[in-house]
BALONU-615397 format. One record per residue: residue in one letter; residue number from 1; y negated, x, z negated of N, C-alpha, C in turn. Coordinates in nm, 2 decimals, m for minus. Each point is the difference from the previous one (the first is absolute). Layout:
<recs>
REC/rest/nr/n.c2/n.c1/n.c3/ca.c2/ca.c1/ca.c3/c.c2/c.c1/c.c3
REC/A/NUM/Y/X/Z/Y/X/Z/Y/X/Z .
...
</recs>
This chain:
<recs>
REC/rest/nr/n.c2/n.c1/n.c3/ca.c2/ca.c1/ca.c3/c.c2/c.c1/c.c3
REC/M/1/m0.11/m1.12/1.03/0.00/0.03/m0.11/0.11/0.06/m0.09 .
REC/I/2/m0.04/0.14/m0.06/0.10/0.03/m0.08/m0.02/m0.01/m0.14 .
REC/A/3/0.09/0.03/m0.09/m0.01/m0.01/m0.14/0.03/0.14/m0.06 .
REC/V/4/m0.05/0.03/m0.12/0.00/0.15/m0.06/0.06/m0.03/m0.13 .
REC/D/5/0.06/0.11/m0.04/0.06/0.02/m0.14/m0.10/0.05/m0.10 .
REC/T/6/0.04/0.00/m0.11/m0.10/0.07/m0.12/m0.02/0.15/0.06 .
REC/N/7/0.10/0.06/0.03/m0.01/0.14/m0.01/m0.09/0.06/0.10 .
REC/I/8/m0.02/m0.09/0.12/m0.06/0.03/0.11/m0.16/0.00/m0.04 .
REC/L/9/m0.04/m0.09/m0.09/m0.11/m0.04/m0.08/m0.04/0.13/m0.10 .
REC/V/10/0.11/0.02/m0.07/m0.03/0.10/m0.09/m0.02/0.16/0.07 .
REC/R/11/0.07/0.02/0.11/m0.01/0.12/0.07/m0.16/0.00/0.05 .
REC/Y/12/m0.05/m0.12/0.04/m0.12/0.00/0.06/m0.11/0.01/m0.09 .
REC/A/13/0.03/m0.05/m0.10/m0.14/0.00/m0.11/0.02/0.12/m0.10 .
REC/V/14/0.12/0.08/m0.01/0.02/0.10/m0.10/0.01/0.13/0.08 .
REC/N/15/0.03/m0.01/0.13/0.00/0.11/0.09/0.08/0.15/m0.08 .
REC/D/16/0.10/m0.03/m0.05/0.09/0.09/m0.09/0.09/0.07/0.09 .
REC/D/17/0.06/m0.03/0.10/0.09/0.05/0.10/m0.07/0.02/0.13 .
REC/P/18/0.02/0.12/0.05/m0.09/0.02/0.12/0.05/m0.06/0.10 .
REC/V/19/0.12/0.00/0.04/0.08/m0.07/0.09/m0.02/m0.15/0.03 .
REC/Q/20/0.06/m0.07/m0.12/0.01/m0.13/m0.01/m0.14/m0.05/m0.01 .
REC/S/21/m0.11/0.04/m0.08/m0.12/m0.02/m0.01/m0.08/m0.02/0.14 .
REC/Q/22/0.04/0.10/0.07/m0.06/m0.01/0.15/0.08/m0.10/0.10 .
REC/Q/23/0.11/m0.02/m0.06/0.08/m0.11/0.09/m0.08/m0.16/m0.04 .
REC/A/24/m0.02/m0.02/m0.12/m0.04/m0.10/m0.03/m0.13/m0.01/0.04 .
REC/K/25/m0.09/0.08/m0.01/m0.14/m0.01/0.05/m0.02/m0.03/0.14 .
REC/A/26/0.10/0.06/0.08/0.03/m0.03/0.14/0.06/m0.13/0.04 .
REC/L/27/0.08/m0.05/m0.08/0.06/m0.14/0.00/m0.13/m0.09/m0.02 .
REC/L/28/m0.04/0.01/m0.11/m0.10/m0.11/m0.03/m0.14/m0.01/0.08 .
REC/K/29/m0.03/0.12/0.06/m0.11/0.02/0.09/0.02/m0.05/0.14 .
REC/K/30/0.13/0.03/0.06/0.04/m0.03/0.13/0.05/m0.13/0.03 .
REC/T/31/0.04/m0.07/m0.12/0.05/m0.13/0.01/m0.10/m0.13/0.01 .
REC/E/32/0.03/m0.08/0.08/m0.10/m0.10/0.01/0.00/m0.10/m0.10 .
REC/S/33/0.10/m0.04/m0.06/0.02/m0.11/m0.10/0.10/0.02/m0.11 .
REC/I/34/m0.04/0.01/m0.11/0.08/0.06/m0.10/0.02/m0.13/m0.12 .
REC/F/35/0.11/m0.03/m0.02/0.00/m0.10/m0.11/0.04/0.07/m0.14 .
REC/V/36/m0.06/m0.02/m0.11/0.04/0.05/m0.13/0.01/m0.11/m0.10 .
REC/S/37/0.13/m0.01/m0.05/0.04/m0.12/m0.07/m0.06/0.02/m0.17 .
REC/K/38/m0.02/m0.10/m0.08/m0.02/0.01/m0.13/0.08/0.10/m0.09 .
REC/T/39/0.11/0.00/0.02/0.11/0.06/m0.07/m0.04/0.15/0.04 .
REC/T/40/m0.01/0.02/0.12/m0.03/0.15/0.06/m0.11/0.05/m0.11 .
REC/L/41/m0.10/m0.09/m0.01/m0.14/0.06/m0.07/0.04/0.00/m0.15 .
REC/L/42/0.07/m0.12/m0.05/0.05/0.04/m0.13/0.05/0.12/m0.03 .
REC/E/43/0.11/0.03/0.08/0.07/0.13/m0.04/m0.11/0.13/0.05 .
REC/F/44/m0.07/m0.02/0.10/m0.10/0.12/m0.01/m0.09/0.02/m0.11 .
REC/E/45/m0.03/m0.10/m0.08/m0.10/0.03/m0.09/0.09/0.06/m0.11 .
REC/W/46/0.12/m0.06/m0.04/0.09/0.05/m0.09/0.04/0.17/0.02 .
REC/V/47/0.03/0.04/0.13/0.03/0.12/0.04/m0.12/0.11/m0.01 .
REC/L/48/m0.13/m0.05/0.02/m0.11/0.07/m0.03/m0.01/0.04/m0.14 .
REC/R/49/0.00/m0.15/m0.08/m0.01/0.03/m0.14/0.10/0.07/m0.09 .
REC/S/50/0.12/m0.03/0.02/0.12/0.08/m0.05/0.05/0.12/0.04 .
REC/A/51/0.00/0.04/0.11/0.05/0.10/0.06/m0.12/0.10/0.03 .
REC/Y/52/m0.11/m0.06/0.03/m0.12/0.10/0.05/m0.10/0.00/m0.13 .
REC/K/53/0.01/m0.07/m0.10/m0.09/0.00/m0.10/m0.14/m0.02/0.03 .
REC/L/54/m0.01/m0.05/0.12/m0.16/m0.03/0.04/m0.08/m0.12/m0.09 .
REC/P/55/m0.11/0.03/m0.01/m0.09/m0.07/m0.09/m0.03/m0.16/0.09 .
REC/R/56/m0.02/m0.08/m0.11/m0.02/m0.14/0.08/m0.11/m0.02/0.10 .
REC/E/57/m0.10/0.08/m0.01/m0.11/0.00/0.11/0.05/0.06/0.13 .
REC/S/58/0.09/0.08/m0.01/0.07/0.09/0.14/0.10/m0.11/0.05 .
REC/I/59/0.08/m0.07/m0.07/0.10/m0.08/0.04/m0.07/m0.12/0.05 .
REC/L/60/m0.11/m0.07/m0.05/m0.08/m0.10/0.05/m0.04/0.05/0.14 .
REC/H/61/m0.08/0.10/0.00/m0.06/0.05/0.11/0.11/0.02/0.13 .
REC/S/62/0.12/0.05/m0.03/0.09/0.02/0.09/0.06/m0.12/0.06 .
REC/I/63/0.02/m0.11/m0.10/0.04/m0.14/0.06/m0.10/m0.07/0.08 .
REC/L/64/m0.13/0.00/m0.05/m0.12/m0.06/0.08/0.01/0.08/0.16 .
REC/T/65/0.00/0.13/0.00/m0.02/0.07/0.10/0.13/m0.04/0.09 .
REC/I/66/0.12/m0.02/m0.03/0.12/m0.01/0.07/m0.04/m0.16/0.05 .
REC/C/67/m0.03/m0.08/m0.08/m0.01/m0.14/0.02/m0.13/m0.04/0.13 .
REC/G/68/m0.08/0.12/m0.02/m0.12/m0.04/0.09/0.00/0.08/0.15 .
REC/L/69/0.12/0.06/0.00/0.02/0.06/0.14/m0.01/m0.10/0.10 .
REC/P/70/m0.05/0.03/0.10/m0.04/m0.13/0.11/0.15/m0.04/0.07 .
REC/N/71/0.09/0.07/0.00/0.12/m0.05/0.08/0.09/m0.05/m0.11 .
REC/F/72/m0.01/m0.02/m0.13/0.08/m0.04/m0.10/m0.03/m0.16/0.00 .
REC/T/73/0.11/m0.05/m0.03/0.01/m0.16/m0.03/0.09/0.00/m0.15 .
REC/V/74/m0.05/m0.03/m0.11/0.03/0.00/m0.14/0.07/m0.13/m0.03 .
REC/E/75/0.13/m0.02/m0.04/0.05/m0.13/m0.03/m0.10/m0.06/m0.08 .
REC/S/76/m0.02/m0.11/m0.01/m0.08/m0.08/m0.12/m0.12/0.08/m0.04 .
REC/A/77/m0.09/0.04/0.09/m0.11/0.09/m0.02/m0.10/m0.06/m0.11 .
REC/W/78/m0.03/m0.14/m0.02/m0.07/m0.03/m0.09/0.05/0.01/m0.12 .
REC/Q/79/0.13/m0.02/m0.03/0.08/0.03/m0.12/m0.02/0.16/m0.04 .
REC/V/80/0.02/0.09/0.10/0.00/0.14/m0.02/m0.15/0.02/m0.03 .
REC/A/81/m0.10/m0.04/0.05/m0.15/0.01/m0.04/m0.04/m0.04/m0.16 .
REC/Q/82/0.07/m0.11/0.00/m0.03/m0.08/m0.15/0.08/0.12/m0.11 .
REC/A/83/0.12/0.05/0.03/0.07/0.08/m0.09/m0.08/0.11/0.00 .
REC/C/84/m0.04/0.07/0.12/m0.08/0.14/m0.04/m0.13/m0.02/m0.07 .
REC/E/85/m0.07/m0.12/0.01/m0.09/m0.03/m0.09/0.03/m0.02/m0.17 .
REC/L/86/0.10/m0.05/m0.01/0.06/0.02/m0.14/0.02/0.12/m0.05 .
REC/Y/87/0.07/0.07/0.09/0.04/0.13/m0.02/m0.13/0.11/m0.02 .
REC/S/88/m0.11/m0.02/0.06/m0.12/0.08/m0.04/m0.05/m0.03/m0.12 .
REC/K/89/0.05/m0.14/m0.05/m0.05/m0.04/m0.14/0.09/0.03/m0.12 .
REC/G/90/0.11/0.09/0.05/0.08/0.05/m0.12/0.15/m0.09/0.01 .
REC/L/91/0.01/m0.11/0.07/0.15/m0.05/0.00/0.07/0.09/0.09 .
REC/D/92/0.14/0.00/m0.05/0.11/0.06/0.08/m0.01/m0.05/0.14 .
REC/F/93/0.05/0.10/0.10/m0.02/m0.06/0.11/0.14/m0.10/0.05 .
REC/A/94/0.10/0.06/m0.05/0.10/m0.12/0.00/m0.03/m0.15/m0.06 .
REC/D/95/m0.04/0.01/m0.12/m0.04/m0.12/m0.04/m0.11/m0.08/0.07 .
REC/A/96/m0.10/0.06/0.03/m0.12/m0.05/0.09/0.09/m0.08/0.12 .
REC/L/97/0.08/0.09/0.06/0.06/m0.05/0.13/0.08/m0.13/m0.04 .
REC/H/98/0.09/0.00/m0.11/0.10/m0.10/m0.04/m0.09/m0.13/m0.03 .
REC/Y/99/m0.11/0.01/m0.06/m0.08/m0.09/m0.03/m0.07/m0.08/0.14 .
REC/Y/100/m0.04/0.10/0.07/m0.09/m0.09/0.13/0.11/m0.03/0.09 .
REC/S/101/0.12/0.03/m0.01/0.11/m0.03/0.10/0.04/m0.13/m0.05 .
REC/A/102/m0.01/m0.01/m0.13/0.05/m0.16/m0.05/m0.13/m0.11/0.01 .
REC/N/103/m0.10/0.10/m0.02/m0.14/m0.12/m0.04/m0.04/m0.09/0.08 .
REC/T/104/0.03/0.01/0.14/m0.03/m0.13/0.08/0.08/m0.10/m0.03 .
REC/S/105/0.11/m0.02/m0.06/0.08/m0.10/m0.01/0.03/m0.04/m0.17 .
REC/V/106/m0.05/0.08/m0.09/0.04/m0.03/m0.14/m0.12/m0.03/m0.07 .
REC/E/107/0.01/m0.07/m0.13/m0.10/m0.03/m0.09/m0.04/0.12/m0.10 .
REC/K/108/0.13/0.05/m0.06/0.00/0.11/m0.09/0.11/0.10/0.01 .
REC/F/109/m0.02/0.14/m0.02/0.10/0.11/0.03/0.03/0.02/m0.14 .
REC/Y/110/0.15/0.00/m0.04/0.08/0.04/m0.12/0.05/0.13/0.01 .
REC/T/111/m0.02/0.05/m0.09/0.08/0.16/m0.02/0.01/0.04/m0.16 .
REC/F/112/0.09/0.08/m0.02/0.02/0.07/m0.13/m0.12/0.12/m0.01 .
REC/D/113/m0.02/0.06/0.10/m0.09/0.10/0.00/m0.13/0.01/m0.08 .
REC/E/114/0.00/0.05/m0.12/m0.10/m0.02/m0.07/m0.15/0.05/0.05 .
REC/K/115/0.01/0.11/0.06/m0.08/0.11/0.06/m0.06/m0.12/0.15 .
REC/F/116/0.08/m0.06/0.05/m0.04/m0.06/0.10/m0.07/m0.15/m0.03 .
REC/I/117/0.05/m0.04/m0.11/m0.07/m0.12/m0.08/m0.14/0.04/m0.04 .
REC/R/118/0.00/0.11/m0.08/m0.15/0.04/m0.05/m0.08/0.05/0.12 .
REC/N/119/0.04/0.06/0.09/m0.09/0.08/0.11/m0.05/m0.14/0.08 .
REC/G/120/0.11/m0.08/0.03/m0.03/m0.15/0.10/m0.10/m0.10/m0.07 .
REC/T/121/0.02/0.01/m0.12/m0.08/m0.11/m0.08/m0.14/0.07/0.01 .
REC/L/122/m0.02/0.12/m0.03/m0.13/0.04/0.02/m0.08/0.00/0.13 .
REC/L/123/0.09/m0.02/0.11/m0.04/m0.03/0.15/0.02/m0.15/0.01 .
REC/N/124/0.00/m0.10/m0.10/m0.01/m0.13/0.01/0.13/m0.05/0.09 .
REC/L/125/0.10/0.07/0.00/0.12/m0.05/0.07/0.09/m0.10/m0.07 .
REC/Q/126/0.06/m0.08/0.06/0.07/m0.11/m0.05/0.13/0.08/m0.06 .
REC/I/127/0.04/0.08/m0.09/0.12/0.05/m0.07/0.00/m0.01/m0.12 .
REC/S/128/0.16/m0.03/m0.01/0.02/m0.01/m0.15/0.15/0.01/m0.03 .
REC/K/129/0.05/0.02/m0.12/0.15/0.01/m0.06/0.05/m0.13/0.02 .
REC/P/130/0.13/0.01/0.02/0.09/m0.14/0.01/m0.04/m0.06/m0.15 .
REC/D/131/m0.01/0.05/m0.10/0.01/m0.04/m0.12/m0.12/m0.11/m0.04 .
REC/S/132/m0.10/0.04/0.11/m0.10/m0.11/m0.01/0.01/m0.13/0.03 .
REC/I/133/0.10/m0.03/0.07/0.04/m0.15/0.03/0.06/m0.06/m0.14 .
REC/L/134/0.05/0.08/m0.10/0.08/m0.07/m0.08/m0.14/m0.05/m0.11 .
REC/D/135/m0.11/0.04/0.01/m0.10/m0.03/m0.07/m0.06/m0.13/0.01 .
</recs>
């Protein structure tokens, strides 16, 4: 098994460098077993959003396509799948991944991020500000 960095996934998905994109495609196609970490996917989403200005739907499609490749093993695949589901409903990918990475062992998730709280509450997530424990 090998592992790949974010830039390999970006070249594969965006196809913006003729040489590196071909190398990335060949590597992903010809390698029998590839590991991709949650942090690599987190950075992948960030690069596609911030550097390439891709819309959420395109980014989600790229993440799901990569995670669905038959030779890929995704770290904590269930958590990534749940994060993608929340991302498709408007939550930031990073927030969704943070939430589901912690969700199996915690009762509540605390943050100062108002947008995360607002959007998470709409999705029935257990998220609140730390000041709520003072009430």
